[in-house]
Each structure stands twice: as C-alpha cells, then as structure tokens.
RODO-2510 file (C-alpha; in nm, 4 decimals, decimal comma):
residues 249
     n   res          X          Y          Z
     1     x    -1,7753    -2,2126    -2,1246
     2     x    -1,5341    -2,4654    -1,9750
     3     x    -1,1695    -2,3996    -1,9000
     4     x    -1,0759    -2,6589    -2,1644
     5     x    -1,2680    -2,4855    -2,4445
     6     x    -1,1328    -2,1433    -2,3462
     7     x    -0,7682    -2,2522    -2,3223
     8     x    -0,4745    -2,2514    -2,5627
     9     x    -0,1801    -2,4866    -2,5231
    10     x     0,1712    -2,3403    -2,5123
    11     x     0,5143    -2,4693    -2,4203
    12     x     0,8170    -2,3091    -2,2564
    13     x     1,1787    -2,4209    -2,2163
    14     x     1,1687    -2,6100    -2,5470
    15     x     0,8693    -2,8164    -2,4392
    16     x     0,9880    -2,9003    -2,0883
    17     x     0,7047    -2,6901    -1,9430
    18     x     0,3532    -2,7243    -2,0826
    19     x     0,1097    -2,4451    -2,0197
    20     x    -0,2619    -2,3967    -2,0666
    21     x    -0,3419    -2,0258    -2,0931
    22     x    -0,6504    -1,8235    -2,1896
    23     x    -0,7126    -1,8439    -2,5626
    24     x    -0,7994    -1,4734    -2,5653
    25     x    -0,6307    -1,2095    -2,3525
    26     x    -0,2985    -1,2075    -2,1715
    27     x    -0,0560    -1,4962    -2,2247
    28     x     0,2911    -1,5346    -2,0762
    29     x     0,5887    -1,4676    -2,3034
    30     x     0,9605    -1,4676    -2,2208
    31     x     0,9632    -1,2453    -1,9101
    32     x     0,8624    -1,5191    -1,6607
    33     x     1,1159    -1,7572    -1,8178
    34     x     1,3937    -1,5020    -1,7726
    35     x     1,2766    -1,4276    -1,4184
    36     x     1,2915    -1,7961    -1,3256
    37     x     1,6368    -1,8315    -1,4834
    38     x     1,7605    -1,5335    -1,2797
    39     x     1,6197    -1,6654    -0,9499
    40     x     1,9168    -1,8587    -0,8141
    41     x     1,7226    -2,0976    -0,5924
    42     x     1,8610    -2,4267    -0,4711
    43     x     1,7136    -2,7608    -0,3745
    44     x     1,5190    -2,7403    -0,0488
    45     x     1,4564    -2,3662    -0,0715
    46     x     1,1079    -2,2142    -0,0531
    47     x     1,0231    -1,9549    -0,3172
    48     x     0,7151    -1,7308    -0,3356
    49     x     0,5988    -1,6249    -0,6845
    50     x     0,3839    -1,3142    -0,6358
    51     x     0,1219    -1,2627    -0,9053
    52     x     0,1867    -1,6073    -1,0482
    53     x    -0,0803    -1,5810    -1,3194
    54     x    -0,1031    -1,9169    -1,4965
    55     x     0,2145    -2,0328    -1,3223
    56     x     0,4743    -1,9803    -1,5958
    57     x     0,7623    -1,8546    -1,3786
    58     x     0,6864    -2,0958    -1,0942
    59     x     0,6817    -2,3966    -1,3261
    60     x     0,9969    -2,2906    -1,5119
    61     x     1,1813    -2,2568    -1,1805
    62     x     1,0563    -2,5933    -1,0532
    63     x     1,1523    -2,7611    -1,3828
    64     x     1,5012    -2,6090    -1,3710
    65     x     1,5766    -2,6708    -1,0019
    66     x     1,4876    -3,0178    -0,8685
    67     x     1,3936    -3,0031    -0,5021
    68     x     1,2871    -2,6376    -0,4934
    69     x     0,9386    -2,5689    -0,3525
    70     x     0,7394    -2,2834    -0,5076
    71     x     0,4219    -2,1188    -0,3812
    72     x     0,2328    -1,8982    -0,6245
    73     x     0,0048    -1,6190    -0,5034
    74     x    -0,2621    -1,5068    -0,7493
    75     x    -0,5469    -1,2609    -0,6990
    76     x    -0,7668    -1,3724    -0,9895
    77     x    -0,9544    -1,6961    -0,9216
    78     x    -0,9574    -1,7997    -1,2875
    79     x    -0,5827    -1,7498    -1,3225
    80     x    -0,5167    -1,9435    -1,0017
    81     x    -0,7250    -2,2321    -1,1405
    82     x    -0,5127    -2,2331    -1,4578
    83     x    -0,1939    -2,2347    -1,2485
    84     x    -0,3086    -2,5337    -1,0420
    85     x    -0,4072    -2,7185    -1,3571
    86     x    -0,0679    -2,6424    -1,5137
    87     x     0,1190    -2,7690    -1,2078
    88     x    -0,0682    -3,0994    -1,2380
    89     x    -0,0168    -3,1077    -1,6163
    90     x     0,3601    -3,0938    -1,5605
    91     x     0,3609    -3,3408    -1,2709
    92     x     0,4835    -3,0670    -1,0365
    93     x     0,1859    -3,0305    -0,8017
    94     x     0,3927    -3,1736    -0,5125
    95     x     0,6403    -2,8826    -0,5425
    96     x     0,4291    -2,6015    -0,6925
    97     x     0,1307    -2,4879    -0,4888
    98     x    -0,1035    -2,1996    -0,5689
    99     x    -0,2849    -1,9777    -0,3202
   100     x    -0,5646    -1,7456    -0,4233
   101     x    -0,5442    -1,4061    -0,2574
   102     x    -0,4446    -1,0411    -0,2674
   103     x    -0,1031    -0,9198    -0,1549
   104     x    -0,2814    -0,6344     0,0260
   105     x    -0,4826    -0,8927     0,2252
   106     x    -0,2845    -1,2185     0,2060
   107     x    -0,4530    -1,5527     0,2720
   108     x    -0,3890    -1,6895     0,6235
   109     x    -0,1962    -1,9863     0,4836
   110     x     0,0756    -1,7475     0,3707
   111     x     0,3052    -1,7123     0,6719
   112     x     0,5397    -1,4088     0,6725
   113     x     0,9133    -1,4524     0,7035
   114     x     0,9437    -1,8137     0,5836
   115     x     1,0598    -1,7774     0,2227
   116     x     1,4204    -1,7956     0,1067
   117     x     1,3329    -1,6112    -0,2127
   118     x     1,0513    -1,4070    -0,3608
   119     x     1,0175    -1,3518    -0,7348
   120     x     0,7722    -1,1210    -0,9068
   121     x     0,6697    -0,9768    -1,2417
   122     x     0,4500    -0,6823    -1,1322
   123     x     0,2246    -0,4895    -1,3717
   124     x     0,4497    -0,2640    -1,5755
   125     x     0,2276     0,0462    -1,5940
   126     x     0,1202     0,2847    -1,3175
   127     x    -0,2490     0,3153    -1,2451
   128     x    -0,3823     0,6221    -1,4235
   129     x    -0,0780     0,6501    -1,6479
   130     x    -0,2134     0,4285    -1,9253
   131     x    -0,5410     0,3173    -2,0775
   132     x    -0,6725     0,0055    -1,9069
   133     x    -0,7200    -0,2793    -2,1587
   134     x    -1,0812    -0,3975    -2,1830
   135     x    -0,9753    -0,7581    -2,1257
   136     x    -0,9570    -0,8103    -1,7451
   137     x    -0,6612    -1,0502    -1,7716
   138     x    -0,4570    -0,8006    -1,9708
   139     x    -0,5631    -0,5194    -1,7399
   140     x    -0,4489    -0,7056    -1,4278
   141     x    -0,1209    -0,8111    -1,5902
   142     x    -0,0274    -0,4757    -1,7421
   143     x    -0,1674    -0,1963    -1,5233
   144     x    -0,1356    -0,1592    -1,1465
   145     x    -0,4562    -0,1886    -0,9468
   146     x    -0,4990    -0,1032    -0,5802
   147     x    -0,1509    -0,2359    -0,5075
   148     x     0,1238    -0,0086    -0,6371
   149     x     0,4880    -0,0980    -0,6926
   150     x     0,5848    -0,0011    -0,3361
   151     x     0,3151    -0,2363    -0,2032
   152     x     0,4602    -0,5261    -0,4016
   153     x     0,8075    -0,4543    -0,2637
   154     x     0,6901    -0,4203     0,0981
   155     x     0,4991    -0,7464     0,0671
   156     x     0,8124    -0,9234    -0,0578
   157     x     1,0085    -0,7893     0,2388
   158     x     0,7443    -0,9191     0,4797
   159     x     0,7467    -1,2673     0,3261
   160     x     1,1252    -1,3116     0,3140
   161     x     1,3547    -1,4523     0,5774
   162     x     1,6350    -1,2227     0,6962
   163     x     1,8906    -1,2002     0,4123
   164     x     1,6370    -1,3524     0,1728
   165     x     1,6476    -1,2478    -0,1912
   166     x     1,3930    -1,0710    -0,4103
   167     x     1,4150    -1,1046    -0,7896
   168     x     1,2026    -0,8930    -1,0227
   169     x     1,1540    -0,8193    -1,3921
   170     x     1,0211    -0,4747    -1,4789
   171     x     1,0401    -0,1809    -1,7186
   172     x     1,3723    -0,0006    -1,7420
   173     x     1,2050     0,3405    -1,7426
   174     x     1,0730     0,2828    -1,3886
   175     x     1,4094     0,1988    -1,2350
   176     x     1,4209     0,5163    -1,0253
   177     x     1,0843     0,4347    -0,8689
   178     x     1,1881     0,0723    -0,8164
   179     x     1,5085     0,1723    -0,6383
   180     x     1,3202     0,4137    -0,4118
   181     x     1,0742     0,1403    -0,3143
   182     x     1,3572    -0,1058    -0,2461
   183     x     1,5411     0,1455    -0,0304
   184     x     1,2240     0,2170     0,1671
   185     x     1,1795    -0,1551     0,2365
   186     x     1,5448    -0,1887     0,3476
   187     x     1,6640    -0,3991     0,0573
   188     x     2,0267    -0,3763    -0,0500
   189     x     2,3072    -0,5582    -0,2354
   190     x     2,1461    -0,4749    -0,5704
   191     x     2,2355    -0,6611    -0,8888
   192     x     2,0765    -0,5128    -1,2014
   193     x     2,0750    -0,6798    -1,5436
   194     x     1,9651    -0,4707    -1,8447
   195     x     1,7788    -0,6654    -2,1142
   196     x     1,8901    -0,5252    -2,4488
   197     x     1,6478    -0,5976    -2,7405
   198     x     1,9500    -0,5941    -2,9770
   199     x     2,3110    -0,4845    -2,9410
   200     x     2,3288    -0,1049    -2,9386
   201     x     1,9604    -0,0543    -2,8535
   202     x     1,8326     0,0895    -2,5276
   203     x     1,7120    -0,1546    -2,2637
   204     x     1,3350    -0,1609    -2,2233
   205     x     1,3253    -0,4078    -1,9370
   206     x     1,5511    -0,5031    -1,6501
   207     x     1,6035    -0,7915    -1,4138
   208     x     1,7170    -0,7149    -1,0615
   209     x     1,8027    -0,9046    -0,7478
   210     x     1,8242    -0,7538    -0,3985
   211     x     1,8773    -0,8937    -0,0515
   212     x     1,6650    -0,8160     0,2520
   213     x     1,8991    -0,6204     0,4777
   214     x     2,1825    -0,6477     0,2254
   215     x     2,4733    -0,4027     0,2501
   216     x     2,7005    -0,4888    -0,0432
   217     x     2,7623    -0,2266    -0,3146
   218     x     2,5235    -0,2194    -0,6110
   219     x     2,6267    -0,3987    -0,9313
   220     x     2,5107    -0,3090    -1,2820
   221     x     2,6035    -0,5969    -1,5133
   222     x     2,6779    -0,6059    -1,8847
   223     x     2,3248    -0,7360    -1,9338
   224     x     2,1701    -0,9798    -2,1779
   225     x     2,1238    -0,9138    -2,5515
   226     x     1,8018    -1,0877    -2,6498
   227     x     1,8113    -1,0791    -3,0311
   228     x     2,0767    -1,0905    -3,3003
   229     x     2,0761    -0,8682    -3,6126
   230     x     1,8408    -1,1120    -3,7869
   231     x     1,5836    -1,0871    -3,5071
   232     x     1,6386    -1,4429    -3,3820
   233     x     1,7291    -1,5023    -3,0192
   234     x     2,1013    -1,4724    -2,9541
   235     x     2,3120    -1,7608    -2,8296
   236     x     2,2910    -1,6903    -2,4559
   237     x     1,9230    -1,6003    -2,4778
   238     x     1,8533    -1,9279    -2,6613
   239     x     2,0371    -2,1288    -2,3968
   240     x     1,8313    -1,9614    -2,1238
   241     x     1,4937    -1,9798    -2,2979
   242     x     1,5302    -2,3291    -2,4479
   243     x     1,8030    -2,5191    -2,2637
   244     x     1,7266    -2,4106    -1,9044
   245     x     2,0643    -2,2413    -1,8593
   246     x     2,0550    -2,0141    -1,5537
   247     x     2,1037    -1,6424    -1,6031
   248     x     2,4090    -1,5783    -1,3873
   249     x     2,4804    -1,2111    -1,3386
***
C-alpha cells in the first residue's frame, strides 16, 4: 500500500499548515499546536523537535515564526517519511528538516549543544502502567518504550546550548516525575501553564518551559482555558489554534 492511499489530509492553524497523516491510527490533535505556540523561538534560532511524528509541531512553529530553523527527530521510519513529505507540502523543506533516529542512540548528524530550543511531546503513559494499543503508531505516541521520561529530559539537556530552553506538553498527573527529571538534568527557571478543559475543571495536561542552567524562581501561571460552557474553543484558545497567536505565559 502506498503512502498516498494510506494517508488522510488534515489542516492546522485554520488551513495554514497542511498535514498528511495515517488514515488509521494516531493522528495529531491540538497538543502539538499548543506546544509550538508556547515555544518562543525567534528568527535565526535552531529548534529541535524530539519525537516529531508527522511534523505537526515543527511545521506549526515554522509557519508562525519566519526565519526559524527546525529539526525533527523521529524514531519510526514511516512517521519520518510523512514528516518530510509534509514539510515539502507546506513549502517549508528549507527550514524544517527531519532526521530518523532514536534519542537513546542519536544519528551522527545530530550535534549536541547547538540548539537554542528543544520542544517535545513525549508519550504520556509510563511503560507497564497502561495497556499498549495494538496499533504501533498509537503505541509509540502514547506509551513510553525503552526511553523513559528522564531519558527524554537528559537528551534535551545534551542538545541545548547553555541557557537554552526546553518546552514540553505532558499530563498534569505526572508533574512530580517531570520536575524530578528536570532537576536531575539541571534545568531551572520553570514556567508552568495548566491547560484547563473548562473553567472550574481540573487540568489534565500542562505546558512547561525550563532553561538549561536557569536559576530564576518557578512560575505557575493562570493557565489556558480550552473550552467554553458550550464546548467550543474559548477566545484565547481559538486565537492560538486558528490565528497563530503565541501562547505567552
């Protein structure tokens, strides 16, 4: 079966980013869009997107920030092929490159210590703590494999320049484990943004930004309310997801 026959066509950022994704199995939703909006990159900066999948976060960031250069790292060969195709589909192949490889054994082209920013959307579930979906795409996206959360964080630290910034989206109920991993990798200057499904409901996911070697006090922001009472995206969420407004904490 060809990639074309096995692909579905989706759009992000109100059609500004076009995305071919597997017709069956895992497909990107809003998390990579929010991650890209929260990654405060500037023109000329180099950003590494770890576990890029089909390239959703990388392409959203490149569409939002002219002049930024993004490198995606993806373990699954099929997903990396989708990401390269999507970069070309959006005319962004000159600024969005994709490397195939494992963060536990990075490809030689990936030089440590050269990135201004690293962004990542790691698998949300611990290995052994949940049933592994039968679909390999969903399994890789949702459940940790050989690389645990601490491995993802240490890899980000190795790839960043001194004072470089890591941004991450993850589950709120793993925040204690996330903070321990960040402390062990000598990250600091934490900014944490709760993502509230609706006003008054508990946050299920969080966005966070930390600096390699940072020493500023931690900040917990008011967060972002995703949906109004009617279930539609709220005003700020709409501006981020459709109008490319950055998520400024």
